[in-house]
Residue, then its C-alpha position, 0 to 999 in steps of 0.5 A: m044678393l049674398l046667396p047667389i054670389l056665395f053659390i057662384l063662389m062655390l063654382p070654378s070660375l073658369i066656366f064663367g070665362g074667369l074673373r075680370r080683375a083681382p078682388s080687393p080684400d073687402e069686396f067680392p070678386d068682380f065676375d063678368f055678370t053678363i054670363m052669370d044668368d046665361n046658362a047657354a053661355i056657361i054650357a058653351n064655355i064648358q064645351a069649348i074647354d072640353e074641346s081644347v083638352r081633347e084637341i091637345l090630348t089627341e095631338a099628344h097621342g098622335g105624337i107618341l104613335e108617330q114615335i112608335n111607328a118610326i121604331v116599327a119601320e126600322l124593325p127587321d122584316e121578319d120581326e112582328y109587332k103589336i101596339i096596345d093602345e087603350f087611350e080614348a080622348n073622349n073618356a080619358l079625363d074628367t074635364h069638370l075636375l080639370i076645370s076645377q083644379f085649374s080654377a083652384s090653382m089660380d086662387e092668387n092669380y085671378e086675372n089669368i083664369n080664362n080658357d086660353a091660359f088653361a089650354s096654354l098650361i096643358q099645351q106646355h105639358k103636352d110632350n109628357l102626357f104620353s109615353f110607351i113601354v116596349t117588351v119583346e116576346e119570342y116564339e118558335i115556328t117549326e116547319m118541315e123543309r125539303v132538302y134535295i140529295y144530289d150525287e156529287d157528279y150530277y146536277c139537275e135544276c128540274e125536279y120531275d122532268c129529269e130521267n133520274p130526278p134527285t131524291y130528297e128528304y125532310t128536315e125539321v127547321v125551327d125559326v125564332i120569331l120576335t114580337h115587339i109589343f108597344k104599350v101606350v101609357f097615358a099620364g092620367e089625372e095624377y099628373f095634372t094634379n101634381e105636375v100641370f096644376n101643382l096643387t097643394e093639398e088644400q087646393a086639391q080639396l078645393a078642386r074636389y068641392f068645385a067639381e062636386n058643385l059643378s056637377l050639381f049646378l049642371s044637373t040643375i040647368g041641364 
């Protein structure tokens, strides 16, 4: 009985739905054993957690794009813009690591290890997950513009139908075009480690162990 329990203790408890109560010093944590041998339920938990993360990231990403578009709408008509956005919600974060970091961060608060608490914690930091950098580049466009030459006492609105059409010459005109470049910046995993979960060095190391063991565990049941 001890070996299965020790193996369970090496996994992030969030994948099992958390713990039902804080353990006393002389006993093992009271896991919800109804899910311990239910691989389908464990996979469903992980998928639900992953969906929660991606939903929050997508919402936060959409918010930063709205801010950028609001600025773009106020740009002069002659200005150009470009948005550099390499963010992809499905590949932005290692969900297994986030699960492990959250579980490691709650080592003294077992009763709050659950998906709702996990999602709520990330939601609190949603507005800090994305930012953007703006740079402005300029380039010149040279065009030849036709300039009509009129006599002081002569005016004609037409160019070809007049008996004495005005003469003209070409003049070089240089326009300066401004391009506003918006680059979307994602806070990344370090932000989660240091700000969202606020891990100590020991907790960060524990989270890495959890993540490695979780990958091994899922490979055995997948």
